[in-house]
N, C-alpha and C positions, 0 to 999 in steps of 0.2 A: 313416729307416730302416736299419734296423744289417743292412749285407751278411754275405752266409755265405762263409766259407773252405774250401776242403776242402784238410787238409793233409796231406805226400805225406812219405814218407822215402824216400834216394836213395841204394842203394851201391855202393862201389867201382866196382862191374863195373858201372855202370852202367844197372840195374833200379832202376823203384819202386814202393813199397807206398803202399796207403790210407790213413793213421792215424785218422782223425778228420776229423770237421764242428764247424767252433765261429761261433757269431754273433758278429761285433762287433770290430773293430781293436783293441780291449784286452784283450780275451781270446783271440785268435790270437796277440796279443806275449805274452802270459804262456803260449800250450800250446806256443809254441814253445820259449821259455825249457824251460818243465816237460821240453821231450822233450828237448833237448839235454841238459839237466844229465845223462841216464842214455843217453847213444849217442856215437857216434865220427861217424856219420854226418852229409851234411845232411838239414838238411828244409828243407820249398817249402811253402807257403802257395797257394794259387792263388783266385783270386774267377772262378765260373767261370762267371759273367751277363756278366763284364766286358770277362773274358779278361786278368786282373791277372792275378801273379805276383811272388813276393819270396822270396829266399833268407834261412831263416833260418843262424843258425852251421854250422859243421864238429863242430861240438864244445864243451865245456864249454870248454877254453882261448880261443877265438876269440871276439870282439868283435862282437853281435850289439845296433844300437841298441838299437830299437825295443822289444825283448825286454829291453835293462838296463833303460830307461824303463819297461815296466811291473814287470819286479823294483822296482824302489825307492819305486812308490810307487800 
């Protein structure tokens, strides 16, 4: 069973905005990488059911290992 992740964008002032919900780790990684390409802000994926979260990169110049793996193939 694939887990669902909500993705939030975190702004420099500390506020956050929900951006999308994706299903599965691969799609989450792909979407985080896609969003990071178009924004300098930080993105965070949250598995609401499990209470887990992991940050994406703060912008296209920084590395996010899971997003790099997803983008590679």
